[in-house]
Every structure is written in structure tokens, then in C-alpha cells.
N, C-alpha and C positions, 0 to 999 in steps of 0.2 A: 601075732597070733598065739605064740607060745605064752606070752605074758597074760593074755586074756584067759587062756586055758588054766594057767596056774592060779589066777585070781578066782576063777569059778571054783576050783578045787579048794582054795582057801576059804571061800564063802561057805562051802559045804562043811568044812571042818569047823567053822564057827557055829554053824547050825547044830552040829553035834557037840558043841562046847569043848572041842579039842583045840584050845587056844594055842598050845605049844606047836602043834602041827600047822595050824593056820599061819602062825608067825613064820615058820619055815617056808611055807608055800608063798606067802606074800613077799618074803625076802628074795626068794628065787625069782619071782615075777619082776621085782624091782631090778634085779640084775639083768633080766631079759629086756627090760624097757630101755636100757642104755644102748642096745644094739640099733643100728640104722633102720632096720625094718620094724622097729617097735612102734606101738600106738602113741597117740598124742599125750601131751603133758597132763591132761585131765586124768588119764589112767594112772600116772605116777601119783597124783594127789590122792586118788581113791585108794590106791595100794598103801600109801603112807598112813592114811587115816584109818584104814581097816586094820593095819598092823598096830597102830596106836591104840585102837580100841581093845585089841587082844592083850596088849601089854598092860593096859589099865586094868583089865579084868583079872590079870595075874598079879596085880599089885606092883608092877614094874613101872612106876610113874616117871622116873627119870628118863628111861628109854622112851616111854610113850611121849614125854614132852619133846624129846628130840625129833621124833617122827612128826608131831604136830607142827613144830617150828619149821621143819623142812617143807611140810605141806603148804604152810601159809607164805613161806618165802617163794615157793614155786607158783602159788596161786593166791595172791593177796585179796582175792574176792571170795575166798572160801569161809563162809560163816561157820560151817561145821568145823573147819580147821581151827579157827580162833576160839570156838566154844570148847573143843577138846583141849586146846592149849591152856585155856583158863582153868579147866578142871584139874589138869596136871599141876599147873603152877600153884593153885590153891592147896592141893594135896601135899605139895612139897614145901608149903609155908611161904611162898612168894606172893603175898597178897597184892603188892603193887603191880607185879607182872600180871597177875590174875585179873586185876581190875582193868588194866590196859587192854588185855586180850578180850575180856568180856565186853568192854566198851566197843571195841571193833566189831565183835560178833553182833552186838545189839544194833549197831549202825547198819550192818550188812543185812540183818534179818530182823527188822523191828517188830514183826508180827509173830515171831517164834516164841511161844510161851516158855519153853525150856531155857532158852537163851536169856529171856527177861528174868526168869526166876533165879538163875545163877547170878546174873548181874546184881539183882536186889540182895541176894544173900551175901555176896562179896562186899557190897557197899555197907551192909549192916555189920559185917565182921570188921571192916575197917573202922567203923564208928565205935566198935567195942560192944556191940549189942549181941 
């Protein structure tokens, strides 16, 4: 219950574009999730991806990549996780990793236009276009 409350407060901070505060709240919520009375793993994935987004917005792509990687390790069916992981990898110059993550995201969400666009951009970058 505490983790969900912190997540909501983090979401409110994001809405106010207070990404530093949102990261703090999501981090606190992730600590609460490790307790026995904590919500299911899907909450952990959501918290990691929310914190990932905040870190990306602040230009902290290495930290954001770690959150996205943890999210897809915990939930290998998360297309959003693989999408954000690909964004971070691309930003950090890891085109091979970005291609792999974008490929996974595309397989999981073939109808998602943003995922497809990222995949196409990464493929073009790899071909030197």
C-alpha cells in the first residue's frame, strides 16, 4: 500500500515536471516493494520504468538504462521496457544493444508506431544513413 501511495506521489511530481523529486519517490517506493506486504512484480516494473523516464528527461541515460534493464529482467514481456532500454542504449552509443532491444520491443508490440519508428531509425543508423 505504501509503495502505491509513493508511486502516485511520484506520478504527481512527473506531472509537475519535478523529475528529481519523482526519482526520489519512485526509489522510495521500490524500497517498499521489497517488503513482504508489497504489491506484485508488475508494480516494480512500473516503478522502474517511471524512474527510467525521469532519468532520461534529466539526461541521466546510464542510470536510466540500468532501470530499463532491471525492468525487462523482471518482466521480459515489457515492450515499454525494451523500448526505453533501446532509447538509452542508442543515446549512449550502443547501437548493437539498441537494435537488439528495439527488435524485442517490435516483436512484443508490432502495432506500436513509436516502437516501429525507433526500430527503423536504429536500422538506418546501423547502415550509416
